[in-house]
KEVEX-887616 format. One record per residue: residue number from 1; residue in one letter; x, y, z of N, C-alpha, C in turn. Coordinates in steps of 0.2 Angstrom, whole numbers, plus 5000, padded with zeros to 4 digits. Atoms other than C-alpha are relative to their C-alpha. Layout:
BEGIN
NUM; a; X; Y; Z; X; Y; Z; X; Y; Z
...
***
This chain:
BEGIN
1; m; 5000; 5001; 5008; 5679; 5945; 5472; 4998; 4993; 4999
2; r; 5003; 5006; 5002; 5670; 5931; 5464; 5004; 4997; 4994
3; t; 4996; 5004; 5005; 5679; 5918; 5453; 4996; 4999; 4994
4; q; 5004; 5002; 5006; 5673; 5916; 5435; 5005; 4996; 4995
5; v; 4996; 5004; 5004; 5679; 5903; 5423; 4997; 4999; 4993
6; a; 5002; 5001; 5007; 5677; 5901; 5404; 5002; 4993; 4998
7; i; 4998; 5007; 5002; 5677; 5883; 5398; 4999; 4999; 4993
8; i; 5000; 5001; 5007; 5681; 5880; 5380; 4999; 4993; 4998
9; g; 5001; 5006; 5001; 5673; 5865; 5374; 4994; 4998; 5004
10; a; 5006; 5002; 4997; 5655; 5860; 5378; 4998; 4992; 4999
11; g; 5001; 5007; 5001; 5657; 5841; 5376; 4999; 4997; 5007
12; p; 5001; 5003; 4994; 5655; 5829; 5390; 5005; 5002; 5006
13; a; 4995; 4998; 4995; 5671; 5834; 5399; 4999; 5007; 5002
14; g; 5001; 4993; 4998; 5668; 5852; 5398; 4993; 5002; 5004
15; l; 5006; 4999; 4996; 5650; 5851; 5404; 5000; 4997; 5007
16; l; 4999; 5003; 4993; 5655; 5840; 5419; 5004; 5005; 5004
17; l; 4996; 4996; 4997; 5668; 5852; 5423; 4996; 5006; 5002
18; g; 5004; 4994; 4998; 5656; 5867; 5423; 4995; 4998; 5005
19; q; 5004; 5002; 4995; 5644; 5857; 5434; 5004; 5000; 5007
20; l; 4997; 5001; 4993; 5657; 5853; 5447; 5003; 5007; 5002
21; l; 4998; 4993; 4998; 5664; 5871; 5447; 4993; 5004; 5003
22; a; 5006; 4997; 4998; 5646; 5877; 5449; 4998; 4998; 5007
23; r; 5001; 5003; 4993; 5643; 5866; 5464; 5004; 5003; 5005
24; s; 4995; 4997; 4995; 5658; 5874; 5472; 4999; 5008; 5000
25; g; 5001; 4993; 5000; 5651; 5891; 5469; 5004; 5005; 4995
26; i; 4997; 4997; 5005; 5661; 5896; 5454; 4996; 5001; 4994
27; d; 5004; 4999; 5006; 5653; 5905; 5440; 5004; 4998; 4993
28; t; 4997; 5003; 5006; 5656; 5896; 5423; 4996; 5003; 4994
29; s; 5002; 4998; 5006; 5653; 5900; 5405; 5003; 4995; 4995
30; s; 4998; 5005; 5005; 5654; 5886; 5392; 5000; 5002; 4993
31; w; 5000; 4998; 5007; 5659; 5889; 5374; 5002; 4994; 4996
32; n; 4999; 5006; 5005; 5659; 5877; 5359; 5000; 5003; 4993
33; n; 5000; 4998; 5007; 5663; 5880; 5341; 4997; 4994; 4996
34; a; 5004; 5006; 5003; 5649; 5869; 5334; 5001; 5000; 4992
35; i; 4999; 5001; 5008; 5653; 5873; 5315; 5006; 4996; 4999
36; r; 4994; 5004; 5001; 5671; 5867; 5317; 4999; 4993; 5002
37; n; 5002; 5007; 4998; 5664; 5851; 5326; 4997; 4997; 4994
38; m; 5004; 5003; 5006; 5652; 5848; 5311; 5005; 4999; 4995
39; c; 4995; 5001; 5005; 5666; 5850; 5299; 5005; 4994; 5001
40; l; 4996; 5005; 4998; 5677; 5838; 5308; 4996; 4993; 5000
41; a; 5004; 5006; 5001; 5663; 5825; 5309; 4999; 4998; 4993
42; a; 5001; 5001; 5007; 5660; 5827; 5291; 5006; 4997; 4996
43; s; 4994; 5002; 5003; 5678; 5823; 5287; 5002; 4993; 5002
44; v; 4999; 5006; 4998; 5678; 5807; 5296; 4998; 4994; 4995
45; p; 5002; 5005; 5004; 5678; 5792; 5285; 4994; 4996; 5002
46; a; 5006; 5004; 4998; 5662; 5782; 5284; 5001; 4994; 5003
47; s; 4999; 5007; 4997; 5670; 5766; 5289; 5001; 5001; 5008
48; w; 4999; 4998; 4993; 5674; 5775; 5306; 4994; 5001; 5004
49; k; 5006; 4998; 4996; 5657; 5780; 5310; 4996; 4994; 5002
50; a; 5004; 5006; 4998; 5646; 5769; 5320; 4993; 5000; 4998
***
């Protein structure tokens, strides 16, 4: 039986986890909710943005 992992979140940590698992021979699938992230980014006050 082959191990399969779904990673929720395709940010830096999720992508690094996917890479580390793949190097160990584990199949991965990364999922990200881009629309939600865009909405969160739009709700951040302008003074917080770099």
